[in-house]
C-alpha positions in Angstrom: 0.1 0.0 -0.1 1.4 3.3 -0.9 2.4 6.1 1.8 -0.8 8.2 1.0 -3.3 5.1 1.0 -1.5 4.0 4.3 -2.2 7.4 5.7 -5.8 7.4 4.6 -6.4 3.9 6.1 -4.9 5.0 9.4 -6.9 8.2 9.6 -10.3 6.1 8.8 -9.5 3.8 11.6 -8.4 6.6 14.0 -11.3 9.1 13.2 -14.0 6.3 13.5 -12.6 4.7 16.8 -11.8 7.7 18.6 -13.5 10.6 16.9 -12.1 13.3 14.4 -11.3 16.0 17.1 -9.5 13.6 19.4 -6.9 12.6 16.8 -3.9 14.7 15.7 -2.1 14.5 12.3 1.0 13.4 14.1 -0.8 10.5 15.6 -2.1 9.4 12.2 1.5 9.6 10.7 2.6 7.2 13.5 -0.3 5.1 13.0 0.6 4.9 9.3 4.2 3.8 10.0 5.4 7.3 8.8 8.9 8.0 9.9 8.5 11.8 9.1 5.6 12.7 11.6 4.9 15.7 9.3 3.8 13.6 6.5 0.3 14.0 6.9 0.5 17.8 6.9 2.6 17.5 3.9 0.3 15.4 1.7 -2.9 16.9 3.0 -2.3 20.2 4.7 -5.2 20.1 7.3 -7.5 17.7 9.0 -10.3 19.2 7.0 -8.6 18.0 3.9 -7.7 14.6 5.2 -11.4 13.9 6.2 -12.4 14.8 2.7 -9.7 12.6 1.0 -10.8 9.5 3.2 -14.4 10.1 2.0 -13.2 10.5 -1.7 -11.0 7.5 -1.5 -13.8 5.0 -0.4 -16.7 6.7 -2.5 -14.9 6.5 -5.8 -15.3 2.6 -5.6 -18.9 3.0 -4.1 -19.7 5.4 -6.6 -18.7 3.1 -9.4 -20.8 0.1 -8.0 -23.8 2.4 -7.4 -23.8 3.7 -11.0 -23.6 0.2 -12.4 -26.7 -0.4 -10.3 -28.4 2.3 -11.6 -27.6 1.5 -15.3 -29.2 -1.9 -14.7 -32.3 -0.3 -13.4 -32.5 2.3 -16.2 -35.9 4.4 -15.9 -38.1 1.6 -14.5 -36.7 1.4 -10.9 -39.1 2.0 -8.0 -38.5 4.0 -4.8 -37.7 0.8 -3.0 -35.1 0.1 -6.2 -33.4 3.4 -5.8 -33.4 2.7 -1.9 -31.4 -0.5 -2.4 -29.2 1.3 -5.0 -28.3 3.8 -2.4 -27.9 1.0 0.5 -26.1 -2.1 -1.3 -23.0 -0.2 -2.6 -22.2 1.5 0.9 -23.1 -1.8 2.6 -20.3 -3.7 0.6 -17.7 -1.4 2.4 -18.6 -3.5 5.7 -15.7 -5.9 4.6 -12.6 -3.9 3.4 -10.7 -5.5 0.8 -7.4 -4.6 2.1 -8.1 -6.3 5.6 -8.9 -9.7 3.6 -12.7 -9.1 3.7 -12.5 -8.5 7.7 -15.0 -5.6 8.8 -13.4 -2.2 8.1 -14.0 1.4 9.7 -15.3 3.5 6.9 -19.2 3.6 7.9 -18.1 4.4 11.3 -16.0 7.1 9.9 -18.9 8.4 7.9 -21.2 8.4 10.9 -18.7 10.4 12.8 -18.7 13.0 10.3 -22.3 13.4 10.6 -21.8 14.8 14.4 -19.0 17.1 13.4 -20.5 19.7 11.0 -17.2 21.3 10.3 -15.7 18.0 8.9 -18.9 17.0 7.2 -17.2 15.3 4.5 -20.5 14.2 2.7 -21.9 17.6 2.4 -18.5 19.4 1.7 -17.6 17.1 -1.5 -21.4 16.4 -3.0 -20.7 18.2 -5.8 -17.5 15.8 -6.8 -17.4 13.1 -9.3 -17.3 10.6 -6.5 -21.0 11.6 -5.3 -22.7 11.3 -8.9 -24.4 8.2 -8.0 -25.9 9.8 -5.0 -27.2 12.9 -6.8 -28.8 10.4 -9.3 -30.5 8.5 -6.5 -32.1 11.8 -5.0 -33.0 12.9 -8.5 -34.7 9.7 -9.2 -36.5 9.9 -5.8 -37.7 13.2 -6.4 -39.1 12.5 -9.7 -41.3 9.5 -8.1 -42.1 11.6 -5.0 -43.1 14.7 -6.9 -46.3 15.1 -4.9 -44.3 15.8 -1.9 -43.6 19.5 -1.1 -39.6 20.2 -1.5 -39.0 20.8 2.0 -40.7 17.6 3.4 -39.0 15.6 0.3 -35.6 17.1 1.5 -36.2 16.5 5.3 -37.3 12.7 4.4 -33.9 12.4 2.3 -31.9 13.6 5.2 -33.5 11.4 7.6 -32.9 8.5 5.5 -29.3 9.4 4.9 -28.8 9.4 8.7 -30.8 6.2 9.2 -28.7 4.4 6.7 -25.3 5.5 7.7 -25.9 5.3 11.4 -27.3 1.6 10.8 -24.6 0.5 8.9 -22.0 1.8 11.1 -23.7 0.0 14.0 -23.5 -3.1 12.0 -19.8 -2.7 11.1 -19.1 -2.1 14.8 -20.9 -5.5 15.7 -19.2 -7.5 13.0 -16.0 -6.8 14.9 -17.1 -8.0 18.3 -15.8 -11.4 19.3 -19.1 -13.3 18.7 -21.0 -11.1 16.2 -24.8 -12.0 16.3 -25.9 -14.6 13.7 -28.0 -12.2 11.7 -25.4 -10.2 10.7 -23.9 -13.0 8.6 -26.3 -12.3 5.6 -26.2 -8.5 6.5 -29.9 -8.2 6.8 -30.3 -5.0 4.8 -34.0 -5.8 3.8 -35.2 -4.3 7.2 -33.0 -1.4 6.6 -34.4 -1.0 3.3 -38.1 -1.2 4.2 -37.6 1.1 7.0 -35.8 4.0 4.5 -38.6 3.1 1.8 -41.3 3.7 4.3 -39.8 7.0 5.5 -39.7 8.3 1.8 -43.0 7.3 0.7 -45.4 7.8 4.1 -48.5 9.7 3.1 -48.1 13.3 4.0 -50.8 15.4 5.3 -50.4 19.2 5.6 -50.5 20.2 9.0 -53.7 21.9 10.1 -53.6 25.8 11.0 -53.7 26.0 14.8 -57.2 27.2 15.7 -57.4 30.8 17.2 -59.2 30.8 20.6 -62.2 33.0 21.0 -63.0 35.1 23.9 -65.3 33.8 26.3 -69.0 34.4 25.4 -68.3 35.7 22.0 -69.7 34.2 18.9 
């Protein structure tokens, strides 16, 4: 593994395990086996840039898988199909190839960024090439759910994103337990996909305007 990839892998693991704000660039350099403890700052400049680089490193592969899935669906995919196209390529990172198929750290890394707005890699890089497939999924969902007000649709997509990332991160963590629960062996993504689909397709009823109380005795 090249030095830059060693740095990215070390950063991903340490950020996921200890939190982004608790890990220094120097610690990452040591964990990556770099003799020069300034190597991380040399290659990436800042922690923000390093967080985004980890995201891009993993998402390039995820994006390619998802684009292939979307190409198979064409224009005929349902909301449920698009949800699976969102989830399945991301779930494939549960087992990192460079770790011989053992559970990785990427999903916990992404979950960590959700709670650290300054380092929110997904939001900061959504315009990049590696996020093309996510944009296509959201556009496809918007077309199929065009009866929802834009604000309601946007909030439901945000909730689905949080659900998917945190649920997969929890699964990744549990796979590293000494005795993982049996049901994790088959990933069991159907329940997660069903829940995400339900959030998106639930009937929406506009809230009623609050009634204005009248003065006692008035008509």
